[in-house]
C-alpha positions as CSV (number, residue, x, y, z in Angstrom):
1,X,134.4,35.6,-70.7
2,X,136.9,33.6,-72.6
3,X,140.2,35.3,-73.6
4,X,140.7,33.0,-76.6
5,X,140.9,34.7,-80.0
6,X,138.3,33.7,-82.6
7,X,139.5,31.3,-85.2
8,X,140.2,32.6,-88.7
9,X,137.8,31.3,-91.3
10,X,138.9,28.4,-93.4
11,X,139.9,29.4,-97.0
12,X,137.4,28.4,-99.7
13,X,138.4,25.3,-101.6
14,X,139.6,25.8,-105.1
15,X,137.0,25.7,-107.9
16,X,137.5,22.4,-109.8
17,X,136.2,21.1,-113.1
18,X,133.4,19.4,-111.2
19,X,131.8,22.9,-110.5
20,X,132.7,22.7,-106.7
21,X,130.9,19.4,-106.3
22,X,132.7,16.6,-104.5
23,X,133.7,14.1,-107.2
24,X,133.0,11.3,-104.8
25,X,129.4,12.2,-104.8
26,X,128.9,12.0,-108.6
27,X,125.7,10.1,-109.4
28,X,124.6,8.4,-112.6
29,X,124.1,11.0,-115.3
30,X,126.4,13.5,-113.8
31,X,128.9,15.3,-116.0
32,X,131.9,14.9,-116.4
33,X,131.7,11.2,-115.4
34,X,129.2,10.7,-118.2
35,X,130.2,12.1,-121.6
36,X,128.1,10.6,-124.4
37,X,130.4,12.2,-127.0
38,X,133.1,9.7,-126.1
39,X,131.3,7.2,-128.3
40,X,131.0,9.7,-131.1
41,X,134.7,10.8,-131.1
42,X,135.8,8.9,-134.2
43,X,134.4,7.1,-137.2
44,X,135.5,3.7,-135.9
45,X,133.8,4.3,-132.6
46,X,130.6,5.4,-134.2
47,X,130.5,2.3,-136.4
48,X,131.2,0.1,-133.4
49,X,128.3,1.3,-131.3
50,X,125.8,1.9,-134.2
51,X,122.3,0.6,-133.2
52,X,121.2,0.1,-136.8
53,X,123.2,-0.9,-139.9
54,X,122.3,-0.8,-143.6
55,X,123.8,-3.2,-146.1
56,X,123.1,-3.8,-149.8
57,X,121.2,-6.9,-148.7
58,X,118.5,-4.6,-147.2
59,X,117.7,-3.1,-150.6
60,X,115.3,-4.1,-153.4
61,X,115.7,-2.3,-156.7
62,X,112.5,-1.4,-158.6
63,X,113.1,-1.4,-162.4
64,X,110.8,-0.3,-165.2
65,X,110.9,-2.4,-168.4
66,X,109.7,-1.5,-171.9
67,X,109.7,-3.1,-175.3
68,X,112.7,-3.0,-177.6
69,X,116.4,-3.9,-177.7
70,X,119.3,-1.9,-176.2
71,X,116.9,0.9,-175.1
72,X,117.2,3.1,-172.1
73,X,114.5,5.8,-171.8
74,X,114.6,8.4,-169.1
75,X,111.6,8.9,-166.8
76,X,111.1,12.7,-166.8
77,X,109.6,12.9,-163.4
78,X,112.3,10.7,-161.8
79,X,115.8,12.1,-162.6
80,X,118.3,9.3,-162.9
81,X,115.7,6.6,-163.4
82,X,115.2,4.9,-166.8
83,X,112.8,2.5,-168.5
84,X,114.9,-0.4,-169.7
85,X,114.5,-2.9,-172.5
86,X,114.7,-6.5,-171.4
87,X,118.4,-6.9,-172.4
88,X,119.2,-3.9,-170.3
89,X,117.2,-5.1,-167.4
90,X,119.3,-8.3,-167.5
91,X,122.4,-6.1,-167.3
92,X,120.9,-4.3,-164.3
93,X,120.3,-7.7,-162.7
94,X,124.0,-8.5,-163.2
95,X,124.9,-5.1,-161.6
96,X,122.6,-5.8,-158.7
97,X,124.2,-9.2,-158.1
98,X,127.7,-7.7,-158.1
99,X,126.6,-5.0,-155.7
100,X,125.0,-7.5,-153.3
101,X,121.4,-6.3,-153.9
102,X,119.3,-9.5,-153.3
103,X,116.3,-8.8,-155.5
104,X,114.8,-6.7,-158.3
105,X,111.1,-5.6,-158.6
106,X,110.0,-5.4,-162.2
107,X,107.3,-3.0,-163.5
108,X,106.1,-2.8,-167.1
109,X,105.6,0.2,-169.3
110,X,102.7,-1.2,-171.3
111,X,101.9,-0.2,-174.8
112,X,98.7,1.9,-174.6
113,X,97.2,-0.3,-177.4
114,X,97.5,-3.3,-175.1
115,X,95.5,-1.6,-172.3
116,X,91.9,-2.8,-172.0
117,X,89.1,-2.5,-169.5
118,X,89.7,-6.0,-168.3
119,X,93.5,-5.7,-168.2
120,X,93.9,-9.0,-170.2
121,X,97.5,-8.3,-171.0
122,X,98.2,-9.2,-167.3
123,X,97.3,-12.8,-168.2
124,X,99.5,-13.0,-171.2
125,X,102.5,-15.4,-170.5
126,X,104.5,-13.4,-173.0
127,X,103.9,-10.0,-171.5
128,X,106.8,-7.7,-170.7
129,X,107.4,-8.7,-167.1
130,X,107.1,-12.4,-167.8
131,X,109.7,-12.3,-170.6
132,X,112.0,-10.1,-168.5
133,X,111.6,-12.5,-165.6
134,X,112.5,-15.5,-167.7
135,X,115.5,-13.6,-169.2
136,X,116.9,-12.8,-165.7
137,X,116.3,-16.3,-164.3
138,X,118.1,-17.8,-167.4
139,X,121.3,-16.0,-166.4
140,X,121.6,-18.2,-163.3
141,X,122.3,-15.2,-161.1
142,X,121.7,-15.5,-157.4
143,X,119.0,-12.8,-157.4
144,X,115.3,-12.8,-156.7
145,X,112.6,-11.4,-159.0
146,X,109.6,-9.7,-157.4
147,X,106.5,-9.0,-159.5
148,X,103.5,-6.8,-158.6
149,X,100.1,-8.5,-158.7
150,X,97.8,-5.7,-159.8
151,X,96.0,-4.6,-163.0
152,X,96.8,-0.9,-163.1
153,X,99.7,-1.3,-165.7
154,X,97.3,-3.1,-168.0
155,X,93.9,-1.4,-167.6
156,X,92.6,1.4,-169.8
157,X,91.1,3.1,-166.8
158,X,94.3,2.9,-164.7
159,X,92.8,1.2,-161.7
160,X,94.3,-1.8,-159.8
161,X,91.1,-3.8,-160.3
162,X,88.2,-4.4,-162.6
163,X,85.8,-1.4,-163.0
164,X,82.1,-2.3,-163.1
165,X,80.1,0.9,-163.5
166,X,81.7,3.3,-161.1
167,X,83.0,0.7,-158.6
168,X,86.1,-1.4,-158.4
169,X,84.6,-4.9,-158.1
170,X,86.4,-6.8,-155.3
171,X,85.6,-10.4,-156.0
172,X,85.8,-10.2,-159.8
173,X,89.2,-8.5,-159.4
174,X,90.4,-11.3,-157.2
175,X,89.6,-13.9,-159.9
176,X,91.7,-11.8,-162.3
177,X,94.6,-11.4,-159.8
178,X,94.7,-15.2,-159.3
179,X,95.1,-15.7,-163.1
180,X,97.8,-13.0,-163.2
181,X,99.6,-14.7,-160.2
182,X,99.7,-18.1,-161.8
183,X,101.1,-16.6,-165.1
184,X,103.8,-14.8,-163.1
185,X,104.7,-17.9,-161.0
186,X,105.0,-20.0,-164.2
187,X,107.4,-17.4,-165.6
188,X,109.7,-17.9,-162.7
189,X,108.9,-15.0,-160.3
190,X,110.3,-15.7,-156.9
191,X,108.1,-13.3,-155.0
192,X,104.6,-12.2,-155.9
193,X,103.6,-8.8,-154.4
194,X,99.9,-8.1,-154.5
195,X,99.5,-4.3,-154.5
196,X,95.8,-4.0,-155.3
197,X,94.4,-3.9,-151.7
198,X,91.4,-6.0,-152.6
199,X,89.8,-7.8,-149.6
200,X,90.7,-11.5,-149.5
201,X,93.2,-11.6,-152.4
202,X,96.1,-13.0,-150.4
203,X,94.2,-16.1,-149.3
204,X,92.9,-16.7,-152.9
205,X,96.3,-16.3,-154.4
206,X,98.0,-18.6,-151.8
207,X,95.3,-21.3,-152.4
208,X,95.8,-21.1,-156.1
209,X,99.6,-21.3,-155.9
210,X,99.4,-24.3,-153.6
211,X,96.9,-26.1,-155.9
212,X,99.2,-25.4,-158.9
213,X,102.2,-26.8,-157.1
214,X,104.0,-23.4,-156.6
215,X,104.6,-24.2,-152.9
216,X,107.7,-22.1,-152.6
217,X,106.6,-19.0,-154.3
218,X,106.7,-16.2,-151.7
219,X,104.1,-13.6,-151.2
220,X,105.1,-10.1,-150.2
221,X,101.8,-8.4,-149.5
222,X,101.3,-4.7,-149.9
223,X,99.4,-5.0,-146.7
224,X,99.2,-1.4,-145.7
225,X,99.1,0.6,-148.9
226,X,97.8,4.1,-148.6
227,X,96.0,6.3,-151.1
228,X,98.8,8.7,-151.5
229,X,99.9,11.7,-153.6
230,X,103.5,10.4,-153.5
231,X,102.8,7.8,-156.3
232,X,102.6,10.4,-159.1
233,X,106.0,9.8,-160.7
234,X,105.5,6.0,-160.7
235,X,102.3,6.4,-162.7
236,X,104.3,8.4,-165.2
237,X,107.0,5.7,-165.3
238,X,104.5,2.9,-166.1
239,X,102.3,5.0,-168.3
240,X,99.2,5.0,-166.1
241,X,99.0,8.7,-165.2
242,X,97.0,9.7,-168.3
243,X,94.6,6.8,-167.9
244,X,93.5,7.0,-164.3
245,X,89.9,7.8,-163.9
246,X,89.0,9.2,-160.5
247,X,91.1,8.1,-157.5
248,X,91.9,4.9,-155.6
249,X,90.5,5.9,-152.2
250,X,87.8,3.2,-152.2
251,X,90.4,0.4,-151.9
252,X,93.7,2.0,-150.8
253,X,93.9,3.1,-147.2
254,X,93.0,6.4,-145.7
255,X,96.2,8.3,-144.5
256,X,94.4,9.2,-141.3
257,X,94.3,5.5,-140.1
258,X,96.8,3.4,-138.2
259,X,94.7,0.8,-136.4
260,X,93.2,-0.2,-139.7
261,X,96.7,-0.9,-141.0
262,X,97.2,-3.4,-138.1
263,X,94.0,-5.1,-139.0
264,X,94.9,-5.3,-142.7
265,X,98.4,-6.8,-141.9
266,X,96.9,-9.3,-139.5
267,X,94.5,-10.5,-142.2
268,X,97.2,-10.9,-144.9
269,X,99.5,-12.8,-142.6
270,X,96.6,-15.1,-141.6
271,X,95.8,-15.7,-145.3
272,X,99.3,-16.8,-146.2
273,X,101.6,-13.7,-146.7
274,X,105.3,-14.5,-146.0
275,X,106.2,-10.8,-145.8
276,X,104.3,-7.6,-145.6
277,X,104.9,-4.1,-146.9
278,X,104.0,-0.5,-145.9
279,X,103.7,2.0,-148.8
280,X,104.6,4.9,-149.0
281,X,107.6,4.8,-146.7
282,X,108.8,7.9,-145.0
283,X,105.4,9.6,-144.4
284,X,104.4,6.3,-142.7
285,X,107.3,5.4,-140.5
286,X,104.9,5.1,-137.6
287,X,103.1,2.4,-139.4
288,X,106.4,0.6,-140.2
289,X,107.2,0.7,-136.5
290,X,103.8,-0.6,-135.3
291,X,103.7,-3.4,-137.9
292,X,107.2,-4.5,-137.1
293,X,106.7,-4.5,-133.4
294,X,103.3,-6.1,-133.4
295,X,103.8,-9.0,-135.8
296,X,107.5,-9.8,-135.8
297,X,107.4,-10.8,-139.5
298,X,109.6,-9.5,-142.3
299,X,108.3,-6.0,-142.8
300,X,109.3,-3.9,-145.9
301,X,108.9,-0.3,-146.7
302,X,108.6,1.2,-150.2
303,X,110.4,4.5,-150.6
304,X,108.1,5.5,-153.4
305,X,108.7,7.5,-156.5
306,X,107.5,10.8,-155.0
307,X,109.9,10.4,-152.1
308,X,112.8,9.6,-154.5
309,X,111.9,12.6,-156.7
310,X,111.8,15.0,-153.8
311,X,115.2,14.1,-152.5
312,X,116.8,14.2,-156.0
313,X,115.1,17.5,-157.0
314,X,116.0,19.2,-153.7
315,X,119.6,18.1,-154.1
316,X,119.7,19.4,-157.6
317,X,118.4,22.7,-156.3
318,X,121.3,22.9,-153.9
319,X,119.3,22.2,-150.7
320,X,121.6,19.4,-149.5
321,X,124.0,16.7,-150.5
322,X,122.0,14.0,-152.3
323,X,124.0,11.0,-151.0
324,X,123.9,12.1,-147.4
325,X,120.1,12.8,-147.6
326,X,119.6,9.4,-149.4
327,X,121.5,7.5,-146.7
328,X,119.8,9.3,-143.9
329,X,116.4,8.5,-145.3
330,X,117.3,4.9,-145.8
331,X,118.5,4.6,-142.2
332,X,115.2,6.0,-141.0
333,X,113.5,2.9,-142.4
334,X,115.9,0.6,-140.6
335,X,115.5,2.5,-137.4
336,X,111.7,2.2,-137.7
337,X,112.1,-1.6,-137.9
338,X,112.0,-2.3,-141.6
339,X,113.6,-5.6,-142.7
340,X,114.3,-4.0,-146.1
341,X,113.5,-1.2,-148.4
342,X,112.3,-1.0,-152.0
343,X,114.1,2.1,-153.3
344,X,115.1,3.5,-156.7
345,X,118.3,4.6,-154.9
346,X,119.3,0.9,-154.5
347,X,122.3,0.8,-156.8
348,X,123.6,4.2,-155.8
349,X,123.3,3.4,-152.1
350,X,124.8,-0.1,-152.6
351,X,127.9,1.4,-154.2
352,X,128.4,3.8,-151.3
353,X,127.9,1.0,-148.8
354,X,130.4,-1.2,-150.5
355,X,133.0,1.6,-150.5
356,X,132.5,2.0,-146.8
């Protein structure tokens, strides 16, 4: 038997910040070598690594116009939004240009006496949006004017098309939309935005524009427009809410469907749309993402009146800071792949962005 004494046990190594692991054996993903918070430690760092950025150039400002001079009329269901007389709309165009907002979208508050079953005021070259468009273009401002192509601001029944019996007649409506489009192009509209969701209207409008020599008039199609409850305040703003008979589910899309949106967008692009739009916005971010990734064309989202009103009302109730919620919501559209956003927050957001 050996007479050697047993060796004393080696002392345990000291506990280190690597939780007793050998730092030489750290692998990818191991803390503390990987600390994602390093890139969030300061404002400059967060800005430097931001994956998405919003600028005023991403915004389109929807404006409601009404008859009169020097008039500003609040929209009760949309706090902070007003209907503007044409001279005031021109001042808003100047403001938009100064803020770096590239385009305005004009919507008319039509005198109820001018509403008819056939929506004939839409074909009047002296209607509100045509006069407002000419007034804005006469300023020489570097700003685009977007006009909706649809009959709902002009019909006595509040629908986007012609009502024959109990049905919105597709082909008869297209003929009316073509007339409306040519009147708007003649007034100087830069972008026509068919929002009616009739089958085949993009091709008919594009053909008519080409035949009339309006080769450079752009079409931003409401390609995936859903039958939504979020449009309520808008209908109040244009004076349609009290006129609408029934609903619009026979031509606007079912909120349950996504593949149908892809088909609708594909058809509109094939027919000559330069840009496409998803409406509403935030409840349909999945559609924005699918459209953007599938087609690689300029894809816009409309942050509709109901979305705007929810954010403002909740902020007024003390639920959160309005500016922070506004910017977070707008960033969601960019993150989903939107090229730009139609939003009533446009001037407020642009002012904040310019301060930053």
